[in-house]
N, C-alpha and C positions, 0 to 999 in steps of 0.2 A: 252301192256308197263310197265313195271313196276313202279310204283311212285318211287320219291327217295329217298335214306336211311338218305344224306348228313341232319346233322340239319341248320337249319335254323339261319343263321346267322343276327341278327337285331343290327340296325343304332346304334353305342352311339354319344352322343352326346360326343363333342369334347371337351375337358375342357380348360379351358384360360391359361392357359402358368402363374407359378405365378411371380410374379411384382419382382424385385429384390428391394434390397434397394435404387437403386441408382434411381432409380424413382422416385422417394419418394422425394417432395419437402423438401428443406433445412429446412425451417420453423418445418415444417411437425415433421420432424426426428429430430431436437436437441433438449434436453430438456437441458430447463434454469432452475439452479438451482445455487441460490445466491449462491458465500465460504462464510460459516460462519464463515469458523473461519480465514479465512483473515479481513473479517470484524470488527469480535472481535479482530482482536491482531490490526487493526487501532483503535477503537473504545479508548480501553487503554492504545495503546501510549499518542496517542494527549493526550487523556485527559491530562497523565500525566505531559505534555512538557503546557499546557491549567493549569492549577497547579504550575506550575515552574514561565510560563510567569504572567500571575497575577495577586500571591503573589508580585512577584518583582516591578510593575506595583504600585498594592495600599500600596506597603509600600512608594514607593515615594520617599525614597535616593537611593536605588541601585548604582546609574550612580557614583556619587558620597561618595563612599564606596566602590567603586569599585580598588580604588585601593587604598587604603592600605586593602582588603584580600589580591590584587597581589600583592602586599608587604612582605607581611606575609606569603605568597605562600613562592614565590623566594628566602626569608630568611632561611627555612625549606631545601634547598638544596639536595630533593627531584625528583625535575623534569629536565626530560629529555636537553641536553642544546639544541639540537634546537628549543626545544620551549624556554627554555630560552630569549633564544636570538631576539625569533621573540615577549616574550611579553614584553622586553627590548627597544624594536627600535621601534612597530609600535601598539603596548595597550595602553602602559603605559602612554606613551605621549600622549595620548589621551582616557582616561577612561570614559572623558561622554559621550562621542560619543559609544561607547565601551558596555557602559552599557545602553541609551538607545536600538542599536543594536540589541545585547540580547533582555534585556525582553519586547518588539516586537517579535524578533525574535519567539521566544518561543512560546508566545500569538497564531502570525499567523501559526504555524508551527503545533502546535498541534488545531484550528480552522479547519484548514484543512485537516488531517488525520480525524479528526471526521466525517465531513461533507461528506467527501469520500468513509467511513462507511457506513452512512447514505445511501449513493447513494444505497452503492450494494446489500441491503437490498431490495430498490420498486422498482432495476433494471428491475425485471423478471414478473412485474407489468406495467410495461411500453413498453417493448419486445410483451407483448399480447395483448395488444392497435391495434385497428383494424384503429382506426384514422391516418393515414399516413402524416399529420401535427403535431402530437402532437406526435405521434415516432421521429420528423426530430429534436423538438425543444429541443426535452431531447437528444438525440445524440450528437445533441450541443451543449447542457450544457457539459452534459458528460465529451464532451471531454476536452473542458478548463476547469473543475473541474479537470479531469484524468490528466490534465498537471501541472495543481497545488498543487495536492497528490505529486507526484511525486517530483515533487519541492520542497514542503514539507517534505518525505523522504527523500531527499538528503540534507536539513539543517536541521533534526532531527540527520544524519547520523553524521556531522562534528559538530555538537554541544556534540553526546555527547562522540565522539575521543576525543574532547578538556576539556570536565570532565574526562574523567577517564587520561591524560595526570595530571591536574592538580593535578588529586588524587597520584599522582606517578607513572601512571605503577604497582598499585597495580598486579601480579600475580594471573592469571586466571587462577589457579589448585588448586589443594589441601592444604590445608593449616591447620595440625589443631592448631594452635598457634591459628586462629581466627574461632573458632568447632564454634562459639555461635554463631557467627554473620555473617558466611557468605564470601566466597573467593571471589567473585564474582560483582565487580564493579560496581553500579546502572548508571557511565557513558558507560562504556564497554555492557552492558544489551542493553539500552537503541540502543546504535550505533549497533550493531547484528539484535534486530529487526527491525533496518529502515535499513536493508541491508535485508529481507526481506521481507517488506513494498518497498521496491522498483524490486523487484524481480514479486515481484505480480503485482504490479500498470502495470507490462510491459504486463504481461502473461492476467492478463485485460483490455490490449489495441490492443493487439494481437485480442480479441474476439471479442470485438467488434468492429473491421474492419470486422470483417466476417458477422460479423451480418449483420454491416448497407450494406456489398454488396449482402448481400442475401433479403433485402430489398426495394434494387431498380435494380437486377432480383432479377425480382422471379421466374423466372427457373436454378437458378445456382446451381448448386448439385457438395458437393464435389465431 
């Protein structure tokens, strides 16, 4: 009987199938990188408003001087008609109240934005915490501060637009006559920066909601 000439086929170990990315837990494949650009903008804009508000408070006479400042601005004839009507009908009869509101609104808005910027830096450290209690406490504080930061950004948007109108709505484009001073108004710049902050704060809120969902449901997969 002739021996078999067929080569012997050795049994090969069955390789485990490569796991798809969706099988990896959400926390392990999420890379939490602090949005340093947004945090830096929050710190810069917040510091600008904090300086403006504290300077008015330290001056001590801003509410009393506001009426004269507004009347001088109105006499220039550079303000748009609807804004003149608001100032004459609402603000000038209550300048002391609005003076206190302005100086404290600027101060609190600045503090809120700066705190939100610092919180964005320490957020990744809190998210890496293995303690569920500390994570819940941080998430609760983050939610509250996120709401306050959003309100602060909306407030700075309104303040920036108000100062832009008080300056007579200078043209935000090329103006050769002010080549050495810059054509963009400070109030308009801060208002535009506040729009970016509002959008960023809403995006952070959405990201925070996803993270909280992953903490409550460890098997959650995108």
